[in-house]
A tleap script that builds the chain and sets N, CA, C and O, in Angstrom:
source leaprc.protein.ff14SB
mol = sequence {
  NMET ASN LEU ARG GLU ILE ILE ILE ALA VAL
  ARG SER LYS ILE GLU TYR VAL THR ALA SER
  ALA LYS PRO HIE LYS GLU ASP ILE ILE ASN
  GLY SER ASP ILE PHE ASN ALA ASP PHE GLU
  VAL LEU ILE CYS ASP TYR VAL ASP ALA ILE
  ASN GLU VAL LYS THR LEU LYS SER TYR ARG
  LYS LYS GLN ILE ILE ILE TYR LEU ALA MET
  GLY TYR THR GLN ASP GLU ILE ALA ASP LYS
  LEU HIE ILE LEU GLN SER ASN VAL SER ARG
  HIE ILE SER TRP LEU LYS ARG PHE PHE CGLU
}
set mol.1.N position { -9.067 -9.642 -4.038 }
set mol.1.CA position { -7.908 -8.922 -4.534 }
set mol.1.C position { -6.673 -9.809 -4.391 }
set mol.1.O position { -6.539 -10.557 -3.422 }
set mol.2.N position { -5.776 -9.713 -5.370 }
set mol.2.CA position { -4.521 -10.436 -5.229 }
set mol.2.C position { -3.487 -9.502 -4.601 }
set mol.2.O position { -3.750 -8.313 -4.419 }
set mol.3.N position { -2.315 -10.037 -4.271 }
set mol.3.CA position { -1.298 -9.262 -3.569 }
set mol.3.C position { -0.898 -8.026 -4.357 }
set mol.3.O position { -0.726 -6.954 -3.778 }
set mol.4.N position { -0.749 -8.157 -5.651 }
set mol.4.CA position { -0.355 -7.012 -6.489 }
set mol.4.C position { -1.392 -5.896 -6.404 }
set mol.4.O position { -1.023 -4.728 -6.279 }
set mol.5.N position { -2.664 -6.224 -6.469 }
set mol.5.CA position { -3.728 -5.218 -6.380 }
set mol.5.C position { -3.732 -4.539 -5.010 }
set mol.5.O position { -3.958 -3.334 -4.904 }
set mol.6.N position { -3.482 -5.321 -3.974 }
set mol.6.CA position { -3.418 -4.758 -2.625 }
set mol.6.C position { -2.258 -3.773 -2.519 }
set mol.6.O position { -2.418 -2.672 -1.992 }
set mol.7.N position { -1.103 -4.168 -3.015 }
set mol.7.CA position { 0.076 -3.299 -2.956 }
set mol.7.C position { -0.161 -2.015 -3.739 }
set mol.7.O position { 0.198 -0.933 -3.273 }
set mol.8.N position { -0.756 -2.118 -4.910 }
set mol.8.CA position { -1.033 -0.932 -5.729 }
set mol.8.C position { -2.015 -0.009 -5.010 }
set mol.8.O position { -1.830 1.208 -5.019 }
set mol.9.N position { -3.051 -0.563 -4.392 }
set mol.9.CA position { -4.037 0.256 -3.685 }
set mol.9.C position { -3.407 0.988 -2.504 }
set mol.9.O position { -3.669 2.171 -2.290 }
set mol.10.N position { -2.585 0.290 -1.749 }
set mol.10.CA position { -1.936 0.924 -0.597 }
set mol.10.C position { -0.928 1.964 -1.076 }
set mol.10.O position { -0.840 3.052 -0.508 }
set mol.11.N position { -0.164 1.633 -2.125 }
set mol.11.CA position { 0.814 2.586 -2.673 }
set mol.11.C position { 0.111 3.841 -3.189 }
set mol.11.O position { 0.598 4.952 -2.978 }
set mol.12.N position { -1.017 3.677 -3.855 }
set mol.12.CA position { -1.761 4.832 -4.364 }
set mol.12.C position { -2.209 5.736 -3.230 }
set mol.12.O position { -2.140 6.960 -3.342 }
set mol.13.N position { -2.665 5.140 -2.142 }
set mol.13.CA position { -3.083 5.916 -0.973 }
set mol.13.C position { -1.903 6.673 -0.390 }
set mol.13.O position { -2.029 7.851 -0.055 }
set mol.14.N position { -0.755 6.012 -0.263 }
set mol.14.CA position { 0.449 6.658 0.266 }
set mol.14.C position { 0.841 7.829 -0.625 }
set mol.14.O position { 1.148 8.913 -0.128 }
set mol.15.N position { 0.832 7.616 -1.941 }
set mol.15.CA position { 1.209 8.677 -2.878 }
set mol.15.C position { 0.219 9.830 -2.814 }
set mol.15.O position { 0.614 10.994 -2.882 }
set mol.16.N position { -1.071 9.514 -2.682 }
set mol.16.CA position { -2.080 10.565 -2.604 }
set mol.16.C position { -1.889 11.408 -1.346 }
set mol.16.O position { -1.930 12.637 -1.398 }
set mol.17.N position { -1.685 10.743 -0.234 }
set mol.17.CA position { -1.506 11.459 1.029 }
set mol.17.C position { -0.259 12.333 0.957 }
set mol.17.O position { -0.272 13.476 1.413 }
set mol.18.N position { 0.809 11.803 0.389 }
set mol.18.CA position { 2.046 12.563 0.256 }
set mol.18.C position { 1.845 13.776 -0.653 }
set mol.18.O position { 2.291 14.877 -0.330 }
set mol.19.N position { 1.186 13.577 -1.768 }
set mol.19.CA position { 0.984 14.659 -2.736 }
set mol.19.C position { 0.011 15.718 -2.227 }
set mol.19.O position { 0.144 16.896 -2.559 }
set mol.20.N position { -0.962 15.306 -1.426 }
set mol.20.CA position { -1.977 16.259 -0.994 }
set mol.20.C position { -1.705 16.838 0.386 }
set mol.20.O position { -2.562 17.507 0.962 }
set mol.21.N position { -0.517 16.582 0.916 }
set mol.21.CA position { -0.179 17.111 2.235 }
set mol.21.C position { -0.197 18.633 2.238 }
set mol.21.O position { -0.547 19.258 3.239 }
set mol.22.N position { 0.183 19.223 1.111 }
set mol.22.CA position { 0.149 20.675 0.973 }
set mol.22.C position { -0.748 21.015 -0.213 }
set mol.22.O position { -0.536 20.500 -1.311 }
set mol.23.N position { -1.744 21.871 -0.009 }
set mol.23.CA position { -2.602 22.236 -1.137 }
set mol.23.C position { -1.815 23.019 -2.188 }
set mol.23.O position { -0.958 23.837 -1.855 }
set mol.24.N position { -2.112 22.761 -3.433 }
set mol.24.CA position { -1.467 23.478 -4.529 }
set mol.24.C position { -2.178 24.812 -4.732 }
set mol.24.O position { -3.401 24.898 -4.617 }
set mol.25.N position { -1.393 25.863 -5.038 }
set mol.25.CA position { -1.968 27.192 -5.225 }
set mol.25.C position { -3.048 27.178 -6.300 }
set mol.25.O position { -4.078 27.838 -6.162 }
set mol.26.N position { -2.810 26.421 -7.377 }
set mol.26.CA position { -3.773 26.381 -8.478 }
set mol.26.C position { -5.118 25.833 -7.998 }
set mol.26.O position { -6.173 26.311 -8.415 }
set mol.27.N position { -5.075 24.830 -7.123 }
set mol.27.CA position { -6.311 24.242 -6.604 }
set mol.27.C position { -7.082 25.243 -5.764 }
set mol.27.O position { -8.309 25.317 -5.838 }
set mol.28.N position { -6.355 26.013 -4.967 }
set mol.28.CA position { -7.012 27.003 -4.115 }
set mol.28.C position { -7.603 28.122 -4.969 }
set mol.28.O position { -8.739 28.541 -4.753 }
set mol.29.N position { -6.838 28.594 -5.925 }
set mol.29.CA position { -7.289 29.691 -6.790 }
set mol.29.C position { -8.477 29.262 -7.646 }
set mol.29.O position { -9.460 29.994 -7.764 }
set mol.30.N position { -8.385 28.080 -8.238 }
set mol.30.CA position { -9.440 27.599 -9.129 }
set mol.30.C position { -10.597 26.952 -8.379 }
set mol.30.O position { -11.624 26.643 -8.984 }
set mol.31.N position { -10.451 26.744 -7.085 }
set mol.31.CA position { -11.510 26.107 -6.310 }
set mol.31.C position { -11.723 24.664 -6.726 }
set mol.31.O position { -12.855 24.180 -6.705 }
set mol.32.N position { -10.657 23.963 -7.105 }
set mol.32.CA position { -10.778 22.577 -7.545 }
set mol.32.C position { -11.364 21.706 -6.447 }
set mol.32.O position { -11.065 21.876 -5.265 }
set mol.33.N position { -12.198 20.778 -6.864 }
set mol.33.CA position { -12.801 19.848 -5.928 }
set mol.33.C position { -11.875 18.656 -5.750 }
set mol.33.O position { -11.688 17.866 -6.675 }
set mol.34.N position { -11.291 18.523 -4.554 }
set mol.34.CA position { -10.363 17.430 -4.282 }
set mol.34.C position { -11.082 16.085 -4.336 }
set mol.34.O position { -10.495 15.077 -4.731 }
set mol.35.N position { -12.342 16.073 -3.940 }
set mol.35.CA position { -13.087 14.816 -3.861 }
set mol.35.C position { -13.757 14.516 -5.198 }
set mol.35.O position { -14.973 14.644 -5.340 }
set mol.36.N position { -12.956 14.121 -6.160 }
set mol.36.CA position { -13.489 13.784 -7.472 }
set mol.36.C position { -13.612 12.271 -7.612 }
set mol.36.O position { -13.358 11.529 -6.663 }
set mol.37.N position { -13.995 11.828 -8.779 }
set mol.37.CA position { -14.219 10.391 -9.007 }
set mol.37.C position { -12.946 9.574 -8.808 }
set mol.37.O position { -12.997 8.462 -8.283 }
set mol.38.N position { -11.804 10.120 -9.225 }
set mol.38.CA position { -10.537 9.395 -9.045 }
set mol.38.C position { -10.246 9.177 -7.566 }
set mol.38.O position { -9.780 8.110 -7.163 }
set mol.39.N position { -10.521 10.187 -6.771 }
set mol.39.CA position { -10.310 10.074 -5.333 }
set mol.39.C position { -11.210 8.995 -4.742 }
set mol.39.O position { -10.782 8.212 -3.894 }
set mol.40.N position { -12.450 8.964 -5.194 }
set mol.40.CA position { -13.399 7.965 -4.691 }
set mol.40.C position { -12.940 6.549 -5.024 }
set mol.40.O position { -13.021 5.654 -4.182 }
set mol.41.N position { -12.460 6.344 -6.242 }
set mol.41.CA position { -11.952 5.028 -6.645 }
set mol.41.C position { -10.744 4.660 -5.797 }
set mol.41.O position { -10.631 3.529 -5.326 }
set mol.42.N position { -9.838 5.620 -5.604 }
set mol.42.CA position { -8.646 5.377 -4.800 }
set mol.42.C position { -9.033 4.938 -3.390 }
set mol.42.O position { -8.482 3.967 -2.872 }
set mol.43.N position { -9.963 5.635 -2.775 }
set mol.43.CA position { -10.379 5.300 -1.412 }
set mol.43.C position { -11.074 3.939 -1.371 }
set mol.43.O position { -10.814 3.144 -0.468 }
set mol.44.N position { -11.943 3.661 -2.326 }
set mol.44.CA position { -12.627 2.363 -2.360 }
set mol.44.C position { -11.623 1.215 -2.505 }
set mol.44.O position { -11.730 0.196 -1.824 }
set mol.45.N position { -10.651 1.393 -3.396 }
set mol.45.CA position { -9.622 0.367 -3.582 }
set mol.45.C position { -8.800 0.193 -2.303 }
set mol.45.O position { -8.462 -0.924 -1.912 }
set mol.46.N position { -8.487 1.321 -1.659 }
set mol.46.CA position { -7.702 1.266 -0.429 }
set mol.46.C position { -8.471 0.537 0.673 }
set mol.46.O position { -7.909 -0.306 1.373 }
set mol.47.N position { -9.745 0.859 0.823 }
set mol.47.CA position { -10.571 0.197 1.845 }
set mol.47.C position { -10.658 -1.298 1.562 }
set mol.47.O position { -10.548 -2.111 2.480 }
set mol.48.N position { -10.855 -1.662 0.305 }
set mol.48.CA position { -10.893 -3.086 -0.069 }
set mol.48.C position { -9.569 -3.766 0.296 }
set mol.48.O position { -9.557 -4.873 0.834 }
set mol.49.N position { -8.456 -3.087 -0.005 }
set mol.49.CA position { -7.139 -3.657 0.285 }
set mol.49.C position { -6.943 -3.830 1.787 }
set mol.49.O position { -6.454 -4.867 2.235 }
set mol.50.N position { -7.321 -2.827 2.558 }
set mol.50.CA position { -7.164 -2.913 4.013 }
set mol.50.C position { -8.022 -4.040 4.578 }
set mol.50.O position { -7.586 -4.755 5.481 }
set mol.51.N position { -9.227 -4.204 4.060 }
set mol.51.CA position { -10.086 -5.300 4.519 }
set mol.51.C position { -9.460 -6.656 4.213 }
set mol.51.O position { -9.589 -7.590 5.004 }
set mol.52.N position { -8.791 -6.770 3.083 }
set mol.52.CA position { -8.089 -8.014 2.746 }
set mol.52.C position { -6.921 -8.247 3.699 }
set mol.52.O position { -6.715 -9.359 4.185 }
set mol.53.N position { -6.160 -7.188 3.960 }
set mol.53.CA position { -4.992 -7.309 4.838 }
set mol.53.C position { -5.424 -7.659 6.265 }
set mol.53.O position { -4.711 -8.369 6.974 }
set mol.54.N position { -6.575 -7.167 6.680 }
set mol.54.CA position { -7.072 -7.465 8.031 }
set mol.54.C position { -7.309 -8.955 8.250 }
set mol.54.O position { -7.348 -9.409 9.393 }
set mol.55.N position { -7.466 -9.719 7.179 }
set mol.55.CA position { -7.687 -11.159 7.331 }
set mol.55.C position { -6.422 -11.890 7.756 }
set mol.55.O position { -6.480 -13.040 8.193 }
set mol.56.N position { -5.279 -11.223 7.628 }
set mol.56.CA position { -4.008 -11.831 8.033 }
set mol.56.C position { -3.860 -11.778 9.546 }
set mol.56.O position { -4.200 -10.775 10.173 }
set mol.57.N position { -3.357 -12.846 10.126 }
set mol.57.CA position { -3.093 -12.872 11.566 }
set mol.57.C position { -1.660 -12.435 11.870 }
set mol.57.O position { -1.366 -11.968 12.971 }
set mol.58.N position { -0.788 -12.588 10.902 }
set mol.58.CA position { 0.633 -12.296 11.095 }
set mol.58.C position { 0.922 -10.802 10.907 }
set mol.58.O position { 0.730 -10.239 9.829 }
set mol.59.N position { 1.389 -10.187 11.994 }
set mol.59.CA position { 1.780 -8.777 11.923 }
set mol.59.C position { 2.968 -8.609 10.972 }
set mol.59.O position { 3.061 -7.605 10.265 }
set mol.60.N position { 3.868 -9.581 10.953 }
set mol.60.CA position { 5.047 -9.529 10.085 }
set mol.60.C position { 4.636 -9.462 8.618 }
set mol.60.O position { 5.209 -8.691 7.848 }
set mol.61.N position { 3.650 -10.261 8.230 }
set mol.61.CA position { 3.189 -10.255 6.840 }
set mol.61.C position { 2.547 -8.909 6.497 }
set mol.61.O position { 2.708 -8.409 5.384 }
set mol.62.N position { 1.826 -8.330 7.443 }
set mol.62.CA position { 1.237 -6.996 7.225 }
set mol.62.C position { 2.332 -5.957 7.026 }
set mol.62.O position { 2.222 -5.087 6.162 }
set mol.63.N position { 3.392 -6.051 7.830 }
set mol.63.CA position { 4.516 -5.128 7.676 }
set mol.63.C position { 5.133 -5.251 6.286 }
set mol.63.O position { 5.446 -4.246 5.648 }
set mol.64.N position { 5.302 -6.465 5.829 }
set mol.64.CA position { 5.915 -6.696 4.519 }
set mol.64.C position { 5.063 -6.092 3.417 }
set mol.64.O position { 5.601 -5.501 2.480 }
set mol.65.N position { 3.751 -6.226 3.506 }
set mol.65.CA position { 2.871 -5.625 2.496 }
set mol.65.C position { 3.061 -4.111 2.465 }
set mol.65.O position { 3.166 -3.522 1.389 }
set mol.66.N position { 3.104 -3.489 3.618 }
set mol.66.CA position { 3.275 -2.029 3.670 }
set mol.66.C position { 4.621 -1.618 3.085 }
set mol.66.O position { 4.691 -0.670 2.303 }
set mol.67.N position { 5.687 -2.317 3.455 }
set mol.67.CA position { 7.004 -1.982 2.902 }
set mol.67.C position { 7.047 -2.201 1.396 }
set mol.67.O position { 7.664 -1.409 0.684 }
set mol.68.N position { 6.410 -3.253 0.893 }
set mol.68.CA position { 6.338 -3.454 -0.558 }
set mol.68.C position { 5.605 -2.301 -1.225 }
set mol.68.O position { 6.022 -1.811 -2.274 }
set mol.69.N position { 4.512 -1.872 -0.611 }
set mol.69.CA position { 3.733 -0.760 -1.167 }
set mol.69.C position { 4.544 0.529 -1.178 }
set mol.69.O position { 4.350 1.385 -2.041 }
set mol.70.N position { 5.446 0.663 -0.223 }
set mol.70.CA position { 6.291 1.856 -0.150 }
set mol.70.C position { 7.469 1.782 -1.116 }
set mol.70.O position { 8.240 2.735 -1.232 }
set mol.71.N position { 7.609 0.643 -1.816 }
set mol.71.CA position { 8.650 0.512 -2.830 }
set mol.71.C position { 9.958 -0.084 -2.345 }
set mol.71.O position { 10.952 -0.059 -3.071 }
set mol.72.N position { 9.979 -0.615 -1.142 }
set mol.72.CA position { 11.197 -1.233 -0.623 }
set mol.72.C position { 11.472 -2.551 -1.347 }
set mol.72.O position { 10.547 -3.264 -1.737 }
set mol.73.N position { 12.748 -2.859 -1.517 }
set mol.73.CA position { 13.148 -4.147 -2.090 }
set mol.73.C position { 13.126 -5.202 -0.982 }
set mol.73.O position { 12.990 -4.872 0.197 }
set mol.74.N position { 13.259 -6.455 -1.367 }
set mol.74.CA position { 13.293 -7.527 -0.376 }
set mol.74.C position { 14.473 -7.361 0.583 }
set mol.74.O position { 14.335 -7.590 1.784 }
set mol.75.N position { 15.616 -6.968 0.060 }
set mol.75.CA position { 16.789 -6.757 0.914 }
set mol.75.C position { 16.548 -5.629 1.915 }
set mol.75.O position { 16.911 -5.740 3.086 }
set mol.76.N position { 15.937 -4.550 1.447 }
set mol.76.CA position { 15.649 -3.419 2.336 }
set mol.76.C position { 14.631 -3.803 3.417 }
set mol.76.O position { 14.759 -3.404 4.575 }
set mol.77.N position { 13.629 -4.578 3.023 }
set mol.77.CA position { 12.627 -5.044 3.991 }
set mol.77.C position { 13.302 -5.926 5.039 }
set mol.77.O position { 13.027 -5.804 6.233 }
set mol.78.N position { 14.174 -6.803 4.593 }
set mol.78.CA position { 14.893 -7.680 5.514 }
set mol.78.C position { 15.696 -6.853 6.521 }
set mol.78.O position { 15.708 -7.161 7.713 }
set mol.79.N position { 16.364 -5.807 6.039 }
set mol.79.CA position { 17.121 -4.933 6.940 }
set mol.79.C position { 16.207 -4.241 7.942 }
set mol.79.O position { 16.518 -4.174 9.131 }
set mol.80.N position { 15.088 -3.730 7.463 }
set mol.80.CA position { 14.136 -3.028 8.337 }
set mol.80.C position { 13.589 -3.945 9.429 }
set mol.80.O position { 13.438 -3.536 10.580 }
set mol.81.N position { 13.294 -5.188 9.052 }
set mol.81.CA position { 12.656 -6.124 9.976 }
set mol.81.C position { 13.655 -7.017 10.717 }
set mol.81.O position { 13.272 -7.839 11.550 }
set mol.82.N position { 14.943 -6.840 10.398 }
set mol.82.CA position { 16.005 -7.625 11.036 }
set mol.82.C position { 15.792 -9.132 10.840 }
set mol.82.O position { 15.904 -9.930 11.771 }
set mol.83.N position { 15.483 -9.483 9.591 }
set mol.83.CA position { 15.339 -10.889 9.232 }
set mol.83.C position { 16.119 -11.132 7.944 }
set mol.83.O position { 16.585 -10.186 7.309 }
set mol.84.N position { 16.261 -12.378 7.565 }
set mol.84.CA position { 16.968 -12.719 6.334 }
set mol.84.C position { 16.104 -12.401 5.114 }
set mol.84.O position { 14.876 -12.450 5.178 }
set mol.85.N position { 16.763 -12.075 4.007 }
set mol.85.CA position { 16.051 -11.805 2.761 }
set mol.85.C position { 15.270 -13.028 2.325 }
set mol.85.O position { 14.184 -12.898 1.759 }
set mol.86.N position { 15.802 -14.212 2.578 }
set mol.86.CA position { 15.104 -15.442 2.190 }
set mol.86.C position { 13.778 -15.576 2.960 }
set mol.86.O position { 12.803 -16.115 2.435 }
set mol.87.N position { 13.752 -15.086 4.196 }
set mol.87.CA position { 12.495 -15.105 4.956 }
set mol.87.C position { 11.481 -14.138 4.360 }
set mol.87.O position { 10.289 -14.438 4.300 }
set mol.88.N position { 11.955 -12.984 3.923 }
set mol.88.CA position { 11.066 -12.022 3.264 }
set mol.88.C position { 10.495 -12.659 2.001 }
set mol.88.O position { 9.296 -12.569 1.739 }
set mol.89.N position { 11.351 -13.293 1.232 }
set mol.89.CA position { 10.920 -13.961 0.008 }
set mol.89.C position { 9.871 -15.030 0.298 }
set mol.89.O position { 8.885 -15.160 -0.428 }
set mol.90.N position { 10.092 -15.787 1.357 }
set mol.90.CA position { 9.139 -16.823 1.760 }
set mol.90.C position { 7.787 -16.211 2.137 }
set mol.90.O position { 6.737 -16.729 1.757 }
set mol.91.N position { 7.822 -15.105 2.888 }
set mol.91.CA position { 6.582 -14.418 3.263 }
set mol.91.C position { 5.835 -13.925 2.021 }
set mol.91.O position { 4.615 -14.059 1.926 }
set mol.92.N position { 6.575 -13.357 1.079 }
set mol.92.CA position { 5.950 -12.827 -0.145 }
set mol.92.C position { 5.325 -13.958 -0.949 }
set mol.92.O position { 4.215 -13.814 -1.461 }
set mol.93.N position { 6.023 -15.073 -1.063 }
set mol.93.CA position { 5.458 -16.227 -1.777 }
set mol.93.C position { 4.171 -16.694 -1.112 }
set mol.93.O position { 3.190 -17.001 -1.789 }
set mol.94.N position { 4.181 -16.746 0.208 }
set mol.94.CA position { 2.990 -17.153 0.954 }
set mol.94.C position { 1.848 -16.167 0.707 }
set mol.94.O position { 0.707 -16.573 0.489 }
set mol.95.N position { 2.163 -14.868 0.743 }
set mol.95.CA position { 1.137 -13.841 0.524 }
set mol.95.C position { 0.531 -13.949 -0.877 }
set mol.95.O position { -0.680 -13.803 -1.042 }
set mol.96.N position { 1.362 -14.203 -1.876 }
set mol.96.CA position { 0.864 -14.352 -3.251 }
set mol.96.C position { -0.115 -15.514 -3.334 }
set mol.96.O position { -1.178 -15.395 -3.943 }
set mol.97.N position { 0.243 -16.632 -2.725 }
set mol.97.CA position { -0.665 -17.796 -2.737 }
set mol.97.C position { -1.946 -17.505 -1.950 }
set mol.97.O position { -3.036 -17.887 -2.374 }
set mol.98.N position { -1.818 -16.843 -0.827 }
set mol.98.CA position { -2.972 -16.566 0.042 }
set mol.98.C position { -3.994 -15.658 -0.648 }
set mol.98.O position { -5.200 -15.873 -0.526 }
set mol.99.N position { -3.511 -14.648 -1.372 }
set mol.99.CA position { -4.404 -13.662 -1.971 }
set mol.99.C position { -4.832 -14.007 -3.388 }
set mol.99.O position { -5.543 -13.220 -4.014 }
set mol.100.N position { -4.425 -15.155 -3.915 }
set mol.100.CA position { -4.852 -15.519 -5.260 }
set mol.100.C position { -6.022 -16.461 -5.252 }
set mol.100.O position { -6.500 -16.861 -6.314 }
savepdb mol mol.pdb
quit
């Protein structure tokens, strides 16, 4: 997986967890099966992404991937991690090369 695929997989998992935190009335009434094929693909992609991220030794790089998946900009990530934006950019460039 490349960095973009990893970010998309993690973001999809975050969005799914956020959306499914409260069951929808329609799902309860209709007895919808939450565990459908889309859910299975989402989980498989997420597991693949996490396995890729586990190969990293740098906790900082793992943090940056999560913040990117959450939609933070480089400036926002820099503020969160108390580092310069140029350092965030350097980490992202390294991650792109590492995962390609």
